[in-house]
C-alpha positions in Angstrom: -44.0 -52.0 14.9 -40.7 -50.3 15.7 -38.7 -50.9 18.9 -37.7 -47.9 21.0 -34.1 -48.6 20.1 -34.9 -48.5 16.4 -36.9 -45.3 16.8 -34.0 -43.6 18.7 -31.5 -44.7 16.0 -33.8 -43.3 13.2 -34.3 -40.0 15.0 -30.5 -39.7 15.5 -29.9 -40.3 11.9 -32.5 -37.7 10.9 -30.9 -35.2 13.2 -27.4 -35.8 11.9 -28.4 -35.9 8.2 -30.6 -32.8 8.7 -27.8 -30.7 10.2 -25.1 -31.7 7.7 -26.2 -29.4 4.9 -26.4 -26.5 7.4 -22.9 -27.2 8.7 -21.6 -27.3 5.1 -23.2 -24.0 4.3 -21.7 -22.4 7.4 -18.3 -23.7 6.5 -18.6 -22.4 2.9 -19.7 -19.0 4.2 -18.0 -18.4 7.5 -18.8 -14.7 7.2 -22.5 -15.2 6.9 -24.2 -12.4 8.9 -21.0 -10.5 9.6 -20.5 -6.9 8.3 -16.9 -5.8 7.8 -16.0 -2.2 8.3 -13.1 -1.9 5.8 -10.9 1.2 5.1 -8.5 2.1 2.3 -5.8 4.7 2.1 -6.1 8.1 0.5 -3.6 7.2 -2.2 -5.4 5.6 -5.1 -2.5 3.3 -6.0 -3.6 1.2 -3.0 -7.3 0.9 -4.0 -6.9 -2.0 -6.4 -5.6 -4.5 -3.9 -8.1 -3.2 -1.3 -10.9 -4.1 -3.8 -9.4 -7.5 -4.4 -9.5 -8.3 -0.6 -13.1 -6.9 -0.4 -14.3 -9.2 -3.1 -12.5 -12.2 -1.5 -14.2 -11.4 1.8 -17.5 -11.4 0.0 -16.8 -14.8 -1.4 -16.6 -16.0 2.2 -20.0 -14.6 2.9 -19.0 -11.4 4.7 -20.9 -8.2 4.0 -18.5 -5.5 2.9 -21.0 -2.8 1.7 -18.3 -0.1 1.1 -14.7 0.8 1.7 -14.1 4.0 3.7 -11.2 6.2 2.5 -9.2 7.5 5.4 -5.9 9.2 6.1 -3.3 7.3 8.1 -3.9 8.9 11.6 -7.7 8.5 11.7 -7.4 4.9 10.4 -4.9 3.7 12.9 -6.9 5.3 15.7 -10.2 3.9 14.5 -8.8 0.3 13.9 -7.4 0.3 17.5 -10.7 1.4 18.9 -12.7 -1.1 16.8 -14.6 1.5 14.8 -12.9 0.1 11.7 -12.0 -3.6 11.3 -9.2 -3.6 8.8 -7.3 -2.2 5.8 -4.7 -3.7 3.5 -2.7 -0.5 3.0 -0.2 -0.6 5.8 3.3 0.3 4.8 5.9 -1.0 7.2 8.3 0.1 8.5 7.1 3.5 7.2 4.0 3.3 9.3 5.9 2.3 12.5 5.4 5.9 13.5 1.7 5.0 14.2 2.5 1.9 16.3 1.8 3.6 19.6 -1.6 4.5 18.3 -2.8 1.1 17.1 -0.7 -1.6 18.9 -3.0 -2.0 21.9 -6.0 -2.9 19.8 -4.8 -4.0 16.3 -2.1 -6.0 14.6 -0.4 -6.8 11.3 -1.5 -10.0 9.6 0.0 -11.4 6.4 1.4 -9.3 3.6 0.1 -8.0 0.3 3.7 -7.8 -1.0 7.0 -8.1 0.8 10.1 -6.0 0.4 9.4 -4.6 -3.0 7.8 -1.3 -2.0 10.5 1.4 -2.6 10.5 5.1 -1.8 12.8 7.9 -2.8 13.5 11.0 -4.9 13.7 11.2 -8.6 14.9 13.7 -11.2 14.4 13.9 -15.0 17.4 12.1 -16.7 18.3 15.1 -18.9 18.9 17.3 -15.8 21.0 14.5 -14.2 23.2 14.7 -17.2 23.2 18.5 -17.6 24.0 19.3 -14.0 25.7 16.2 -12.7 23.0 15.6 -10.1 23.5 12.6 -7.9 22.1 13.6 -4.5 19.7 16.0 -2.7 22.9 17.8 -1.7 23.2 19.1 -5.3 20.0 21.2 -4.8 22.0 23.6 -2.7 23.8 24.7 -5.9 22.3 27.9 -7.3 22.2 26.8 -10.9 20.3 23.6 -9.9 17.8 25.5 -7.7 17.2 27.9 -10.6 16.7 25.1 -13.0 14.0 23.5 -10.8 12.3 26.7 -9.6 8.9 26.6 -11.3 7.2 29.3 -9.2 9.9 32.0 -9.0 10.6 31.8 -5.2 14.2 31.0 -5.6 13.8 27.4 -4.3 13.7 24.1 -6.2 10.2 22.8 -6.3 9.7 19.2 -5.3 6.5 17.1 -5.3 6.3 15.8 -1.8 3.5 14.2 0.3 0.3 15.6 1.7 0.1 16.3 5.5 -0.6 13.2 7.6 1.0 10.7 5.2 3.9 8.6 6.6 6.2 9.8 3.8 5.5 13.4 4.8 7.1 12.7 8.2 10.3 11.3 6.6 10.5 14.0 4.0 10.2 16.7 6.6 12.9 15.0 8.6 15.2 14.9 5.6 14.7 18.6 4.9 15.9 19.4 8.4 18.6 16.7 8.6 20.3 17.8 5.3 19.7 21.6 5.8 17.5 21.9 2.7 14.8 24.3 4.0 16.5 27.2 2.2 16.9 25.2 -1.0 13.9 23.0 -1.7 10.2 23.9 -1.6 8.1 20.8 -0.8 4.7 20.8 -2.6 2.2 19.2 -0.3 -1.0 19.5 -2.3 -3.0 16.4 -3.4 -0.4 14.0 -4.6 -2.1 12.7 -7.8 -2.8 16.3 -9.0 0.7 17.4 -8.1 2.3 14.5 -10.0 0.0 15.1 -13.0 1.3 18.6 -13.1 4.9 17.4 -12.8 4.4 15.0 -15.7 2.9 17.7 -17.8 5.9 20.0 -17.0 8.3 17.2 -17.9 6.5 16.7 -21.3 6.9 20.4 -21.9 10.7 20.2 -21.4 10.8 21.5 -17.8 12.9 19.9 -15.1 11.2 18.0 -12.3 12.1 16.7 -8.8 9.6 14.5 -7.0 9.2 11.9 -4.3 7.4 8.6 -5.2 7.0 5.1 -4.1 6.4 1.7 -5.8 4.0 0.4 -6.8 2.8 3.6 -8.3 1.6 4.8 -11.7 4.4 7.4 -11.7 7.1 4.9 -12.5 5.1 3.6 -15.5 4.5 7.2 -16.7 8.1 8.3 -16.0 10.3 5.2 -16.2 13.4 5.1 -14.0 16.5 4.6 -16.1 14.8 6.2 -19.1 12.8 9.3 -18.3 14.0 9.8 -14.7 16.6 8.6 -12.3 16.5 7.8 -8.6 18.9 10.1 -6.8 20.5 9.5 -3.4 20.5 11.3 0.0 23.8 12.6 1.3 23.7 10.0 4.0 21.0 7.8 5.7 19.2 9.9 8.3 15.9 8.5 9.5 13.6 9.2 12.5 14.3 5.6 13.4 17.9 4.8 12.7 17.4 1.1 13.5 16.1 0.9 9.9 19.3 2.6 8.4 20.7 -0.6 6.7 17.4 -1.1 4.9 17.7 2.3 3.3 20.6 1.3 1.1 19.6 -1.2 -1.6 21.4 -3.1 -4.2 20.2 -3.4 -7.8 17.7 -0.5 -7.9 17.0 0.0 -11.5 17.4 3.5 -12.7 19.5 4.7 -9.7 22.5 7.0 -10.2 24.6 4.5 -8.1 24.6 0.9 -7.1 24.1 0.2 -4.2 21.6 3.1 -4.0 21.3 5.2 -0.9 17.6 5.9 -1.3 17.2 7.2 2.2 14.0 5.2 2.8 13.9 1.6 3.9 12.2 -0.9 1.5 8.6 -1.6 2.8 6.2 -4.4 3.1 2.6 -3.7 2.3 0.6 -5.3 5.2 -3.0 -5.7 6.3 -3.8 -4.2 9.7 -6.7 -5.7 11.6 -8.5 -5.0 14.8 -7.5 -7.7 17.3 -11.0 -8.4 18.7 -12.5 -8.7 15.2 -9.7 -11.1 14.3 -10.3 -13.3 17.3 -14.0 -13.5 16.3 -13.3 -14.2 12.6 -10.5 -16.7 12.2 -11.4 -17.1 8.6 -10.3 -13.5 8.0 -7.0 -14.0 9.6 -6.3 -17.2 7.5 -7.3 -15.3 4.3 -5.0 -12.4 5.1 -2.1 -14.8 5.9 -2.6 -16.6 2.5 -3.1 -13.8 0.0 -0.2 -12.4 -2.1 -0.5 -10.0 -5.0 2.5 -9.6 -7.3 3.8 -6.0 -7.4 3.9 -6.3 -11.2 0.1 -6.8 -11.3 -0.4 -3.7 -9.1 1.9 -1.7 -11.4 -0.1 -2.8 -14.4 -3.4 -1.8 -12.8 -2.0 1.6 -11.7 -0.8 2.3 -15.2 -4.3 1.4 -16.6 -6.0 3.6 -14.0 -3.7 6.5 -14.9 -4.6 6.0 -18.5 -8.3 6.4 -17.7 -9.5 2.9 -16.9 -10.8 3.6 -13.4 -13.3 0.7 -13.0 -11.4 -0.8 -10.1 -14.2 -3.1 -9.1 -14.1 -4.7 -12.6 -10.3 -4.8 -12.6 -10.3 -6.6 -9.3 -12.9 -9.1 -10.4 -10.9 -9.9 -13.5 -7.7 -10.4 -11.5 -9.5 -12.8 -9.2 -10.8 -14.8 -12.2 -7.3 -14.8 -13.9 -5.9 -16.2 -10.6 -8.8 -18.5 -9.7 -6.6 -21.5 -8.9 -4.6 -19.6 -6.3 -7.7 -17.7 -5.0 -9.6 -21.0 -4.4 -6.7 -22.3 -2.4 -6.8 -19.1 -0.2 -10.5 -19.4 0.3 -10.2 -23.0 1.2 -7.6 -22.2 3.8 -9.9 -19.5 5.2 -12.9 -21.9 5.4 -10.8 -24.5 7.1 -9.7 -22.0 9.8 -13.4 -21.2 10.5 
């Protein structure tokens, strides 16, 4: 016959032991029962790291049924309102122009990559040598305009950015600041298609002028310092001149000068997250703070994708397995935060 005291002790032990596995499961899967509304940018060079983050969230138990592709303005509005929870395609300071839209309801957390995301204008190396091109200013010269005029309108054609992209804002600013409206025709069609056309033109012996950023498949296809060269702007002129110092960089491989006046500040690639969602899901915040993806790995995937390997889900899964030791550390940090 058991005493009341022994009975209470036994019941307590059963209760504690019975809940321990449940607590362990909850800690292993802090996202159990939570659906994440995740977005990705319209440029496909950002889809690889978006898919990596998606799969990491799934390892934490979160449901991420799909990634919605959005232009910058609708994403920043929707993440501030809570219609979207996050993306990992923020480019800062380039996307500072959207800060008024998202700052009241969303925030930057962690960094996919810091400081290595470059932007600027490039020209095929043979034209650099033939015409002595070093700057956008050279495109005011008649012989240069004629050499880069592919549609017969008297202006040099330049692959630019589609409407709504952050880079489009800066390029449009440059065209006015440097008085280039009567000299350069910015092509604003779909970027991937426009660049594919430019690559084909280059391979046919034509001259090309284009804007690009890194990481991007373009610098694998047209290698700076070999096929093409970064050219400079006449002087730094940005919508936000507080970033001027960051638009002149040392050691840019394949630039016509060193230091190189690219005219765009170097960028960090950052996740942007709805603040309310973040408060309810500390595991997500800890994961975003921990993850880093080397730019070289993004370059390599972009090159493979451009060569026809477009199974991004499989590429992301392979990257995770190849980096499993680091990944497990990130996941442990996220679980601890929960």
